[in-house]
LUMLODO-902829 format. One record per atom (N, C-alpha, C): residue in three letters; x, y, z. Coordinates in steps of 0.2 Angstrom, whole numbers, plus 5000, padded with zeros to 4 digits. Each point is the difference from the previous one (the first is absolute). Layout:
alaXYZ...
END
This chain:
unk506150004901unk500550025005unk499949965006unk500649965003unk499949965006unk500550045005unk499750055004unk500450045005unk500449955005unk499749945002unk500449975004unk500349934997unk500150014994unk500349944996unk500749995003unk500249935001unk500549985003unk500249995008unk499450025003unk499850005007unk499749935002unk500449965003unk499849945003unk499650005007unk499449985001unk499750005006unk499849935002unk500249995006unk499849935003unk499450015005unk499349984999unk499650015005unk499849945003unk500050015007unk499849945004unk499450025005unk499450014997unk499550035004unk499349974998unk499550025004unk499449974998unk499450065001unk499549994998unk499450055000unk500250064996unk500050065003unk500050074996unk500550045002unk500250015006unk500550065002unk500650004997unk500449954998unk500549994996unk499849984993unk499749954999unk499849974992unk499850064996unk499550045002unk499850064996unk500650054998unk500450015005unk500650054999unk500549974995unk500149935001unk500549974995unk499750004994unk499349994999unk499750004993unk500150074997unk500050055003unk500150064998unk500750014997unk500449975003unk500850004997unk500049964993unk499649945001unk500049964994unk499650044994unk499550045002unk499750044995unk500450054997unk500550025003unk500550054998unk500649964997unk500049944999unk500549964996unk500549975004unk500050005007unk500449945003unk499949945000unk500549965001unk499949935000unk499849975006unk499349985002unk499849985007unk500049935000unk500349975005unk499949925001unk499749995007unk499449984999unk499649995006unk500149935002unk500250005007unk500249945004unk499349975004unk499849954998unk499449965004unk500149945003unk499749985005unk500049935003unk499849954994unk500249945001unk499849954994unk499350004999unk499550015004unk499350004999unk499850074999unk500450054999unk499750074998unk499850045007unk500250064999unk499850055006unk499250005001unk499850025006unk499449995002unk499550054996unk500250054998unk499650044996unk499749974993unk500349954998unk499849974994unk499349975002unk499849995005unk499449965002unk499550055003unk500150064999unk499550045002unk499450024995unk499549975000unk499550014996unk499949944994unk499650014996unk499949944994unk500650004996unk500249944999unk500649974997unk499950024992unk500550024997unk500050014992unk500749974998unk500049944998unk500749964999unk500249995007unk500750015000unk500349995007unk500150065005unk499550044999unk500050055006unk499350044999unk499950055005unk499450045000unk500250064996unk499450044999unk500150064996unk500450065004unk499949995007unk500350045004unk500750005000unk500349944999unk500749995000unk500350024994unk499649984994unk500250024993unk500150085000unk499650045004unk499950074999unk500750035004unk500449965003unk500550045003unk500749964998unk499949954995unk500649974999unk500149994991unk499850054997unk500150004993unk500850024999unk500249974994unk500750024997unk500649985005unk499849945004unk500649975004unk500149934998unk500649975001unk500249944999unk499949965007unk499849935000unk499949975006unk500549945001unk500249995006unk500449955003unk499649975006unk500149945001unk499749975006unk500549965004unk500150035006unk500649985004unk499749995008unk500249955003unk499849995007unk500650045004unk499850065002unk500550035004unk500149975008unk499649965002unk500149975006unk500549945000unk500349994993unk500549945000unk500650044998unk500649965003unk500650034998unk500250014993unk499849954996unk500150004993unk499650074997unk499450015003unk499650064997unk500450065002unk500250005005unk500450075002unk500650014995unk500349944999unk500650004995unk499850024993unk499449974997unk499650034994unk500050085000unk499750025006unk499950075000unk500650045000unk500549985003unk500650045000unk500350004993unk499949954996unk500350004993unk499650054997unk499450015001unk499650054996unk500250075003unk500250015006unk500250075003unk500750014998unk500449964998unk500750014998unk500150064995unk499650004994unk500050064996unk499550044999unk499549995006unk499450055001unk500250075002unk499650044998unk500050075002unk499550015006unk499549985000unk499550015005unk499749935002unk500050005008unk499649945003unk499450045004unk499449974998unk499450035003unk499649945004unk499950025006unk499649955005unk499550045004unk499549965002unk499550035005unk499949965006unk500549965003unk500049965004unk500050045007unk499849975006unk500050035007unk500850005001unk500250045004unk500850025001unk500449935003unk499549965003unk500449945003unk500149954995unk499750004994unk500049954994unk500749994998unk500250064997unk500749984996unk500549995004unk500150015007unk500649975004unk499949935001unk499349985001unk499949935001unk500249954994unk500050044994unk500249964994unk500750014999unk500550045004unk500750015000unk500250064995unk499450044999unk500150064996unk500050065005unk500550015003unk500150065005unk500350064996unk499950055003unk500350064996unk500849994999unk500449985004unk500749994999unk500149954995unk499649955000unk500249944994unk499850044993unk499550045000unk499850034994unk500550054998unk500350055005unk500550044998unk500749984998unk500149935004unk500649974999unk500149974993unk499449964998unk500049954995unk499850044993unk499650055001unk499750044994unk500150075002unk500650034999unk500150075001unk499650054995unk499949974995unk499750044994unk499250005001unk499749965005unk499449995000unk499550065003unk499550014998unk499550055004unk499449955002unk500050005006unk499449965003unk499550055003unk499449994996unk499450045003unk499449965003unk500050015006unk499649965005unk499350045002unk499549974999unk499350045003unk499849955006unk499850045005unk499849965005unk499450055003unk499649975005unk499450035002unk500250075004unk500649995004unk500050055004unk500850025001unk500449984996unk500750015000unk500449955003unk500750005000unk500449945002unk500150005007unk499850055004unk500150005007unk499350045004unk500049995006unk499450045003unk499749945004unk499550035003unk499549955005unk499549964995unk499950024994unk499549964996unk500449974994unk500650005000unk500449984994unk499849944997unk499949955005unk499949934998unk499349975000unk499650055000unk499349984999unk499850004994unk499449954998unk499850004994unk499650064997unk500150024995unk499650064997unk499950004993unk499349995000unk499750014993unk499750074999unk499750004993unk499850084999unk499550035005unk499549965002unk499550035003unk500250015008unk500549965002unk500350025006unk500450075000unk500450004995unk500450065000unk499650074999unk499449984996unk499550064999unk499750025006unk499949955004unk499650015007unk500450045004unk500749995000unk500450035005unk500350074997unk499850024994unk500350064996unk499650065002unk499449995002unk499550055001unk499550024994unk500249974994unk499650014994unk499349985001unk499949955004unk499349975000unk499650055005unk500350055003unk499650045005unk500150084998unk500050004993unk500050074998unk499350045002unk499549975000unk499350025002unk499949995007unk499650045003unk499849975007unk499449944999unk500049965005unk499549954999unk500449934999unk499649954996unk500349944999unk500650014995unk500449955000unk500650004996unk499749994993unk500450034995unk499849994994unk500649964996unk499749944997unk500549964997unk500150014992unk500650034998unk500050004993unk499949944996unk499750014994unk499949934996unk500649984996unk500750015002unk500549984997unk500649995005unk500549974998unk500549985004unk500650055000unk499850055002unk500450075001unk500749995003unk500149975006unk500649995004unk500549964995unk499749944996unk500549964997unk500250044993unk499650044997unk500250024995unk500550075000unk499850035005unk500450065002unk500749985002unk500149945003unk500649985003unk500449974994unk499649974995unk500449974994unk500350054996unk499650054999unk500350064996unk500550035003unk500050015007unk500550035004unk500649964999unk500049935000unk500549955000unk500350004993unk499750024994unk500250014994unk500450074999unk499750055004unk500450064999unk500649995004unk500049975006unk500650005004unk500549954996unk499849944996unk500549974996unk500350054995unk499650044996unk500450034995unk500550065004unk499850025005unk500450055004unk500649975002unk500049945002unk500549975003unk500649974993unk499749994995unk500349984993unk500450064999unk499750065000unk500350074998unk500650015005unk499949995006unk500650015006unk500549954999unk499949944998unk500549944998unk500450034994unk499650034995unk500450034993unk500650055003unk499850045005unk500450055002unk500649965004unk499849965005unk500549985005unk500249934999unk499749964996unk500349934998unk499849955006unk499650025005unk499849965005unk499349985001unk499849945001unk499349985002unk499750035006unk499449985001unk499750035006unk499549955003unk499850005006unk499549975003unk499550055002unk499350004997unk499550055000unk499449975004unk499750035004unk499449975004unk499550054999unk499449984998unk499350035000unk499549985004unk499850055004unk499449985005unk499450014997unk499549964999unk499450004998unk499650075003unk500150005007unk499750055004unk500350074998unk500650005000unk500450064998unk499850034992unk499949954996unk499950024994unk499350024999unk499549985003unk499350025001unk500050065003unk500350015005unk500150075004unk500350064994unk500549984997unk500350054996unk499450024994unk499749944998unk499550024994unk499450045003unk499849995007unk499550045002unk500350085003unk500750005000unk500250075002unk499950054994unk499849984994unk500050064995unk499350035001unk499549975003unk499450035001unk499649995007unk499949935001unk499649995006unk500250025007unk500749995001unk500350025006unk500350065000unk499950044995unk500350075000unk499850055006unk499449995002unk499850045006unk500249975006unk500449955001unk500349995006unk500750015001unk500250054996unk500850014999unk500250045006unk499650045002unk500250055006unk500049965007unk500649995002unk500149965006unk499650025006unk500050065001unk499850045006unk499250025000unk499749994994unk499350024999unk499549935000unk499450025000unk499649954999unk499949994992unk499949944997unk499949994994unk499650054996unk500150034995unk499750054996unk499549964995unk499549985002unk499549964996unk499750034993unk500150075000unk499850044994unk500449974994unk500749995002unk500449984993unk499749934998unk499849955003unk499749944997unk499450024996unk499550055003unk499550014996unk500150044994unk500650034999unk500150034994unk500349964995unk500349945002unk500249954995unk499649944999unk499550005003unk499549955000unk499749984993unk500050064996unk499649994994unk499350014999unk499850004994unk499250015000unk499749934998unk499450005002unk499649935000unk499750004993unk500049944997unk499650004993unk499350035001unk499750024995unk499450034999unk499549974994unk499449975003unk499649974994unk499850044994unk500049974994unk499750024994unk499449974998unk499850014994unk499449964998unk500149934999unk500749994999unk500049924998unk500749975004unk500350045005unk500649975003unk500250055005unk500650015000unk500350055006unk500650034997unk500250065002unk500550054997unk500450025007unk500750015000unk500350035004unk500250084998unk499950055003unk500350054998unk500550035006unk500550034998unk500650025004unk500250084999unk499650045000unk500350074998unk500350035007unk500650034999unk500450025005unk500250075000unk499850044996unk500250074999unk499250044999unk500250065002unk499350044999unk499850004993unk500450014995unk499949994993unk499649944998unk500349955002unk499749934998unk499349995004unk499950035006unk499349995005unk499550054995unk500250054998unk499550054996unk500049974994unk500449964996unk499949974994unk499549945001unk500149965006unk499549945001unk499350035001unk499950065004unk499350035000unk499850024993unk500450034996unk499750024994unk499849954995unk500449945000unk499949944997unk499349965001unk499950025006unk499349975002unk499450045001unk500150064997unk499450054999unk500050045006unk500550015004unk500050055007unk500550045000unk500250034995unk500550054999unk499950075003unk499450015001unk499950075004unk500049985008unk500149945003unk500049995007unk500650015003unk500550034997unk500749995003unk500050055007unk499750065000unk499950055005unk499749975006unk499449964998unk499749975005unk500349945003unk500449974996unk500549945003unk500450035005unk500450064998unk500550035004unk499750025008unk499450024999unk499750035006unk499949955005unk500049944998unk499949955005unk500649985004unk500550034998unk500749995003unk500549954997unk500650015000unk500549964996unk499949925003unk499949995006unk500049935002unk499449964997unk499650044998unk499449964998unk499950014991unk500550024997unk499950024993unk499849934996unk500449955001unk499849944996unk499349975002unk499950005006unk499349985002unk499550044997unk500150075000unk499550044998unk499949994991unk500649994997unk500049994994unk499549944998unk500249935003unk499749944998unk499350015002unk499850045005unk499350015001unk499650034995unk500450044996unk499750044994unk499949964994unk500649954999unk499949974993unk499949925001unk499949985006unk500049935000unk499449974997unk499450025001unk499449974997unk500150014992unk500350064998unk500150004993unk500449954996unk500649975004unk500249954998unk499749944998unk499549995004unk499749934999unk499450014994unk500050054996unk499650014994unk500349994994unk500749995000unk500349984994unk500549945002unk500349974994unk500449945001unk500750025003unk500349955001unk500750015003unk500450024993unk499949974995unk500550034994unk499850064998unk499450035001unk499850064998unk500450055005unk500049995006unk500350045005unk500949995000unk500249944998unk500750014999unk500250044994unk499650004994unk500150054995unk499950075002unk499650015004unk499850085002unk500650035004unk500249955005unk500550025005unk500750004996unk500149964995unk500650004996unk500150074997unk499450024996unk499950064997unk500250065004unk499750005006unk500150055005unk500750005004unk500449944999unk500750005003unk499949985007unk499549975002unk499849985007unk500349935001unk500449985005unk500249945001unk499449955002unk499949954996unk499449965001unk500149944997unk499749945003unk500249934996unk499449955003unk499749964995unk499549965002unk500349955004unk499549975005unk500249955004unk499949934996unk500549974999unk500049944995unk500049945004unk499749954997unk500149935002unk500749984997unk500349955003unk500649984997unk500049974993unk499449974998unk500049984993unk499950064996unk499750065002unk500050064997unk500750044999unk500349995005unk500750025000unk500549974995unk499949945000unk500449964995unk499950014993unk499350014998unk499850024994unk500150074997unk500250045006unk499950084999unk500550024994unk499950054997unk500450024993unk500750025003unk500050045006unk500750025002unk500449945003unk499749945003unk500349955002unk500349964994unk499549994995unk500349974994unk500650044996unk499950074999unk500550044998unk500749995004unk500049995007unk500650005003unk500249935000unk499749954997unk500249935000unk500249985007unk499550025005unk500149985007unk500049935002unk499749954995unk499949935001unk500349974993unk500249945000unk500249974994unk499749925001unk499849984994unk499749945000unk500549954998unk500249945004unk500549954999unk499649935000unk500449955000unk499849945000unk500349975007unk499649985005unk500249975006unk499849935001unk500549955001unk499849935001unk499449995005unk499549964999unk499450005004unk499550055000unk500250054996unk499450065000unk499850004992unk500550004996unk499950034992unk500250075000unk499650044997unk500150075000unk499950035007unk500550045001unk500150025007unk500250075000unk499750055004unk500150075000unk500550025005unk500650024998unk500550025005unk500150075001unk500250035006unk500150085000unk500750014998unk500050054996unk500850024998unk500250065005unk500750005001unk500350045004unk499850084998unk499850045005unk499750064998unk500550065000unk500449994995unk500450054998unk500349994993unk500150064997unk500449994993unk500750025000unk500449984996unk500750024999unk500150014993unk500250074999unk500050024993unk499549994996unk499450015003unk499449994996unk499649945000unk500449945003unk499849935000unk500049975006unk499549955000unk499949965006unk500749955001unk500249995006unk500749965000unk499849934998unk500549974996unk500049944997unk500149955006unk499849944999unk500049955005unk500249934997unk500249945004unk500149944997unk499349974998unk499450025001unk499449984999unk499949935003unk500249995005unk499949935003unk499450005004unk499749935000unk499449995004unk500349995006unk499550005005unk500249995007unk500249935001unk500549985005unk500349945001unk499649945000unk500049954997unk499549945000unk500449955004unk499549975004unk500249955005unk500249944997unk500649975001unk500249944998unk499549945001unk499949954996unk499749945002unk500249965005unk499749975005unk500349965005unk500349934997
END
């Protein structure tokens, strides 16, 4: 099944904030045409080169067709418009001033391509005091508050969170606009601000304690959703996440401290988990992670080994889910790509199986 079969997407973007979202549409069966400059987009050259691009580029551009057009030349814009003539989606991540400088104003798009849905990602949105400022992932994360969740020095996540959240928001916006067009027959121009996308993402937990306008932030909310820290075992680490009284009691019982519940409660509700871990923390170091995963699974306690990426890739559940598929990629050979994380009628969505766009020879 290809849920988006028949949908034509023209992507004129670089890096991650649109390409990753357009790739999601491609992985769902859309025909995605990636427009790049004649020498290729900048992200091709991030890191070691495998064939005509980096692994980082390949990771967000699978299942796309590629064309190489100089959009700074009038004939390049003419070529782009030829692609847009029968397209459903146009996806860009230019600064707001770029499109008008190319003659692609809102009015031009609405007039010449009334059926088109244009999804634009920018750092801060199309208007406002920072609209035309350059914005990359780290800058947006810096301004979002996410790096200052804890007191003290800023904590930098080890992934490009703002880019990826914005990309997924763009993909969801695109599918919503397609549904609206199905009902109304009209295209749309949709703007996604990376800053707003990250704020929306954080709104589900991190910023929940800041919702009451006239009160000081309730930082206890963040403490509740912060999660539990990994605990050492004899040969690695395990994360435990019991959230109910029954699960907490089962956790104590599985580690040999089942008779300690009344003592734990006497320490106060705010200290239950700390008092639990003080009881069984040393016991965890006496057995392997595999032993404890099995013991907690038998006790119906939420628990999971803290895996390396290699362990995750080769884990039995990962293999069962067919999370990854091995294909042949030019310049690489056997190449592991991530499949779209959903099933449709019990099967992963079918795709065109395209390799990432290959740079043309000079």
